[in-house]
C-alpha positions as CSV (number, residue, x, y, z in Angstrom):
1,M,10.3,-16.3,-3.9
2,R,8.1,-16.0,-0.8
3,S,4.4,-15.4,-1.4
4,V,2.3,-12.5,-0.1
5,L,-1.2,-12.6,1.2
6,T,-3.0,-9.2,1.0
7,I,-6.0,-8.8,3.3
8,G,-7.4,-5.6,1.9
9,S,-10.0,-3.4,0.3
10,L,-11.5,-3.7,-3.2
11,N,-13.2,-0.5,-4.4
12,L,-14.8,1.1,-7.4
13,D,-13.2,4.5,-7.9
14,Y,-15.4,7.3,-9.4
15,V,-12.9,9.9,-10.6
16,Y,-13.8,13.5,-11.4
17,Q,-11.5,16.0,-13.1
18,V,-12.0,19.4,-11.3
19,P,-10.4,22.9,-11.5
20,H,-9.9,22.8,-7.7
21,F,-11.2,20.8,-4.7
22,V,-14.8,21.5,-3.8
23,R,-15.0,24.1,-1.1
24,P,-17.6,24.1,1.7
25,G,-21.0,25.2,0.3
26,E,-19.8,25.2,-3.3
27,T,-21.3,23.4,-6.3
28,L,-18.5,22.7,-8.7
29,E,-18.8,21.4,-12.3
30,A,-16.4,18.6,-13.2
31,S,-14.9,18.5,-16.7
32,S,-15.0,14.7,-16.9
33,R,-15.8,11.5,-15.0
34,S,-14.2,8.1,-15.3
35,I,-14.7,4.8,-13.3
36,H,-11.7,2.9,-12.2
37,I,-10.9,-0.2,-10.1
38,G,-9.1,0.5,-6.9
39,G,-9.0,0.1,-3.1
40,K,-5.7,0.2,-1.3
41,G,-5.7,-3.6,-1.0
42,L,-6.4,-4.2,-4.7
43,N,-3.9,-1.6,-5.7
44,Q,-1.2,-3.1,-3.6
45,S,-1.9,-6.6,-4.8
46,A,-1.8,-5.4,-8.4
47,A,1.5,-3.7,-7.7
48,L,3.0,-6.8,-6.1
49,A,1.8,-8.9,-9.1
50,R,3.3,-6.5,-11.6
51,A,6.5,-6.5,-9.5
52,G,6.7,-10.2,-10.1
53,V,5.6,-11.4,-6.7
54,S,3.3,-14.4,-6.0
55,V,0.1,-12.8,-4.5
56,F,-3.1,-14.1,-2.8
57,H,-5.9,-11.7,-2.0
58,C,-8.5,-11.9,0.8
59,G,-11.5,-9.5,0.7
60,A,-15.1,-9.0,0.0
61,I,-17.1,-7.4,-2.8
62,G,-20.8,-6.8,-3.7
63,E,-22.4,-8.1,-6.8
64,D,-21.6,-4.7,-8.3
65,G,-17.9,-5.4,-8.0
66,A,-17.4,-8.5,-10.3
67,L,-14.8,-6.6,-12.3
68,L,-12.7,-6.1,-9.2
69,K,-12.2,-9.8,-8.7
70,A,-11.8,-10.3,-12.5
71,H,-9.0,-7.6,-12.5
72,L,-7.1,-9.4,-9.7
73,E,-7.3,-12.7,-11.7
74,H,-6.2,-10.9,-14.9
75,E,-3.2,-9.6,-13.1
76,G,-2.3,-13.1,-11.9
77,V,-3.4,-12.6,-8.3
78,N,-5.0,-15.6,-6.6
79,A,-8.5,-14.4,-5.8
80,D,-9.9,-17.6,-4.2
81,F,-10.3,-15.8,-0.9
82,V,-12.4,-13.0,-2.4
83,R,-16.1,-13.4,-1.3
84,V,-19.1,-12.0,-3.2
85,D,-21.8,-10.5,-0.9
86,A,-25.3,-10.6,-2.4
87,E,-26.7,-8.1,0.1
88,R,-24.2,-5.2,0.3
89,P,-22.6,-2.9,-2.2
90,S,-18.8,-2.9,-2.8
91,G,-16.6,-0.3,-1.3
92,H,-16.3,2.8,-3.5
93,T,-14.6,6.2,-3.6
94,V,-15.4,9.6,-5.1
95,I,-12.1,11.2,-6.1
96,Q,-11.4,14.7,-7.2
97,V,-8.3,15.3,-9.3
98,T,-7.0,18.8,-10.0
99,P,-5.0,20.0,-13.1
100,E,-1.9,19.7,-10.9
101,G,-2.5,16.0,-10.4
102,E,-3.4,16.3,-6.7
103,N,-6.3,14.2,-5.4
104,S,-9.0,14.3,-2.7
105,I,-10.8,11.1,-1.8
106,L,-14.2,10.4,-0.2
107,Y,-14.4,6.7,0.8
108,F,-17.4,4.4,1.5
109,P,-16.2,1.1,2.9
110,G,-19.2,-1.2,1.9
111,T,-18.3,-4.9,1.9
112,N,-14.7,-4.1,2.9
113,E,-15.9,-4.0,6.5
114,T,-17.7,-7.3,6.4
115,L,-14.8,-9.8,6.5
116,E,-15.5,-12.7,8.8
117,E,-12.9,-14.1,11.2
118,A,-13.3,-17.6,9.7
119,E,-12.5,-16.5,6.2
120,I,-9.5,-14.4,7.4
121,L,-8.1,-17.4,9.3
122,S,-8.7,-19.7,6.3
123,A,-6.7,-17.4,4.1
124,V,-3.8,-17.0,6.5
125,R,-3.7,-20.8,7.2
126,G,-3.4,-21.3,3.4
127,M,0.0,-19.6,3.5
128,E,3.4,-20.9,4.8
129,A,5.9,-19.8,7.5
130,G,8.2,-17.2,6.0
131,D,5.5,-15.8,3.7
132,L,4.3,-12.2,4.1
133,L,1.0,-10.7,5.2
134,L,0.2,-7.2,3.9
135,M,-2.5,-5.2,5.6
136,Q,-4.0,-1.7,5.2
137,N,-6.6,0.1,7.3
138,E,-9.6,-0.1,5.0
139,T,-11.0,-3.5,6.2
140,N,-12.0,-5.0,9.5
141,G,-10.3,-8.0,11.0
142,I,-6.7,-6.8,10.8
143,A,-5.9,-7.6,14.4
144,Q,-7.1,-11.2,14.0
145,A,-5.2,-11.5,10.8
146,A,-2.0,-10.2,12.3
147,D,-2.2,-12.6,15.3
148,A,-2.8,-15.6,13.1
149,A,0.0,-14.7,10.7
150,I,2.5,-14.2,13.5
151,S,1.5,-17.5,15.1
152,L,2.1,-19.2,11.7
153,G,5.6,-17.6,11.4
154,M,4.7,-15.1,8.7
155,H,6.1,-11.6,8.3
156,V,3.5,-8.9,8.8
157,V,3.7,-5.6,6.9
158,F,1.3,-2.9,7.9
159,N,0.2,0.2,6.0
160,P,-2.2,2.0,8.4
161,A,-4.0,3.9,5.7
162,P,-6.4,5.6,6.0
163,W,-5.4,6.6,9.6
164,K,-7.6,5.4,12.5
165,D,-6.5,5.8,16.1
166,A,-7.2,2.1,16.8
167,A,-4.1,1.3,14.6
168,A,-1.8,2.4,17.4
169,E,-3.2,-0.4,19.6
170,L,-1.9,-3.2,17.3
171,P,1.3,-5.0,18.2
172,I,3.4,-3.2,15.7
173,E,6.6,-4.0,17.6
174,R,6.0,-7.6,16.4
175,F,5.5,-6.6,12.8
176,H,8.2,-7.0,10.2
177,A,7.6,-3.6,8.6
178,L,5.6,-0.4,8.9
179,I,4.8,1.8,5.9
180,V,3.4,5.2,6.8
181,N,2.9,8.6,5.3
182,E,3.4,11.8,7.4
183,T,-0.2,11.8,8.6
184,E,-0.1,8.2,9.7
185,A,3.3,8.6,11.4
186,A,2.0,11.6,13.3
187,G,-1.0,9.6,14.5
188,L,1.2,6.8,15.8
189,L,3.6,9.2,17.5
190,K,0.8,11.2,19.1
191,A,-0.8,8.0,20.5
192,H,2.5,7.4,22.3
193,G,2.9,11.0,23.5
194,R,5.6,11.8,21.0
195,G,6.3,14.3,18.2
196,A,8.9,14.9,15.6
197,D,9.8,18.0,13.5
198,S,11.5,16.4,10.5
199,P,11.3,13.2,8.5
200,E,14.6,12.0,10.0
201,A,13.2,12.6,13.5
202,V,9.9,10.8,12.6
203,V,11.8,7.7,11.4
204,E,14.1,7.8,14.4
205,S,11.1,8.1,16.8
206,L,9.2,5.3,15.2
207,G,12.3,3.2,15.2
208,A,12.6,3.8,19.0
209,L,9.0,2.7,19.4
210,Y,9.4,-0.3,17.2
211,P,13.1,-1.2,17.2
212,R,12.7,-4.6,15.5
213,T,10.5,-3.3,12.7
214,T,11.6,-1.9,9.4
215,I,10.2,1.7,9.1
216,I,9.3,3.3,5.8
217,L,8.1,6.9,5.7
218,T,6.6,8.0,2.3
219,L,7.0,11.7,1.6
220,G,5.0,12.2,-1.7
221,S,7.0,14.3,-4.1
222,E,9.9,14.3,-1.7
223,G,10.4,10.6,-1.9
224,A,10.8,8.4,1.2
225,M,12.9,7.8,4.3
226,W,13.5,4.4,5.7
227,R,15.3,2.6,8.5
228,L,16.2,-1.0,8.9
229,P,16.4,-2.3,12.5
230,G,19.6,-1.2,14.2
231,R,20.6,1.1,11.3
232,S,20.5,4.8,10.6
233,P,17.7,6.4,8.5
234,R,18.3,6.7,4.8
235,R,16.5,8.9,2.2
236,Q,15.3,7.9,-1.2
237,P,14.6,11.0,-3.4
238,A,11.7,11.0,-5.7
239,F,12.2,10.9,-9.5
240,R,11.0,14.1,-11.2
241,V,8.2,13.5,-13.6
242,E,5.1,15.4,-15.0
243,A,2.3,14.2,-12.8
244,V,-1.1,13.4,-14.3
245,D,-2.8,11.6,-11.4
246,T,-1.2,10.8,-8.0
247,T,-3.9,8.3,-7.0
248,G,-2.4,5.0,-6.2
249,A,1.2,6.2,-6.2
250,G,1.7,5.2,-2.6
251,D,0.2,1.8,-3.2
252,T,2.5,1.3,-6.1
253,F,5.5,2.2,-3.9
254,T,4.2,-0.2,-1.2
255,G,3.9,-3.1,-3.6
256,Y,7.5,-2.7,-4.9
257,A,8.8,-2.0,-1.3
258,V,7.4,-5.3,-0.2
259,R,9.3,-7.0,-3.1
260,A,12.4,-5.3,-1.7
261,M,11.6,-6.8,1.7
262,I,11.3,-10.3,0.2
263,E,14.7,-9.9,-1.6
264,A,16.3,-8.8,1.7
265,L,14.8,-11.7,3.6
266,D,16.0,-14.2,1.0
267,A,19.5,-12.8,1.0
268,G,20.3,-14.6,4.3
269,D,23.2,-12.3,5.1
270,P,22.2,-9.0,6.8
271,E,24.7,-6.8,4.8
272,A,23.6,-8.3,1.5
273,G,20.0,-8.0,2.6
274,A,20.5,-4.3,3.4
275,T,22.0,-3.6,0.0
276,L,19.2,-5.5,-1.8
277,F,16.6,-3.6,0.3
278,A,18.1,-0.2,-0.7
279,D,18.1,-1.3,-4.3
280,G,14.5,-2.3,-4.0
281,I,13.4,1.0,-2.5
282,Y,15.2,2.8,-5.4
283,R,13.2,0.6,-7.8
284,A,10.0,1.4,-5.8
285,A,10.6,5.1,-6.1
286,M,10.8,4.8,-9.9
287,A,7.7,2.6,-10.0
288,A,5.8,5.3,-8.1
289,A,7.1,8.0,-10.4
290,I,5.9,6.1,-13.5
291,S,2.5,5.5,-11.9
292,V,1.7,9.3,-11.5
293,T,2.2,9.8,-15.2
294,K,-0.9,7.7,-15.9
295,P,-4.5,8.1,-14.9
296,G,-6.2,5.7,-12.4
297,A,-4.9,3.7,-9.5
298,A,-4.4,-0.1,-10.2
299,E,-4.3,0.6,-13.9
300,S,-1.3,3.0,-13.5
301,V,1.0,0.5,-11.8
302,P,4.0,-0.2,-14.1
303,T,5.4,-3.7,-14.6
304,L,8.8,-4.7,-13.4
305,E,10.1,-4.6,-17.0
306,E,8.9,-1.0,-17.4
307,V,10.6,0.0,-14.1
308,E,13.9,-1.6,-15.0
309,A,13.8,0.0,-18.4
310,A,13.1,3.4,-16.9
311,L,15.9,3.0,-14.4
312,E,18.3,2.0,-17.1
313,A,17.4,5.1,-19.2
314,H,17.7,7.3,-16.1
315,E,21.1,6.0,-15.3
316,A,22.3,6.5,-18.9
317,E,21.4,10.2,-18.8
């Protein structure tokens, strides 16, 4: 199986259970606090590893973030390209979680925005043509990483989260896949003077902008819509579960969706690849559903065996 290089964030997540999100001017008492490992990059690398994919991670942490690198290594992720910065703190978040399982996140980037071009290029050049590069929007250097990966013959997968307007300036038409939620999709369409009034229209519009790019639109509790190049959009409904914490659900879905891309690429035949991709997105939806039944982000990602067992049980109902 092809390998994946994730160039992404590594965060400490400070999670507070609250009766509702803090309102302007309000002082609100939390019922509990817990500290978790996270960052969209780490979460997605963990999801890939638990999905059975060979993963390498490139990023930076402070001396306060030793457990972040240790977790990657525990999950089987190659963390040789994770640098420890002795002068800056690691990235971290403050997360509010309501009784309904919804979350609100305040993010401080810390060392995630200190990546040097030389270390990015070193990580990319350690991969092979045909491998995949997975990027989010929580680190610097993504433009350089994308250029280097494309030059090497890698397949670039971009998840522009959190949304920043500069993401629209990247050569997404040259990327293998784009994974967006509704906010990120709206940002991209707005940057090109477009709009859309339904998920189907969003995917169609993004497909028109980037006709050679696989488009995946995540819709939270409504599942996802996706479109392979040259094909019509398809919907993947969400599996209904009792949500405890939705933090990291999108990252879990992304990791499993990238596995689906690998399976499609390895199929060789477009029709077989399309079928394998659809099966993989179905699996990704179940993985995301399982993740929201557990607290935390990276810790909540299910293994491939858990997902397959859950799908088997679901199909037997």
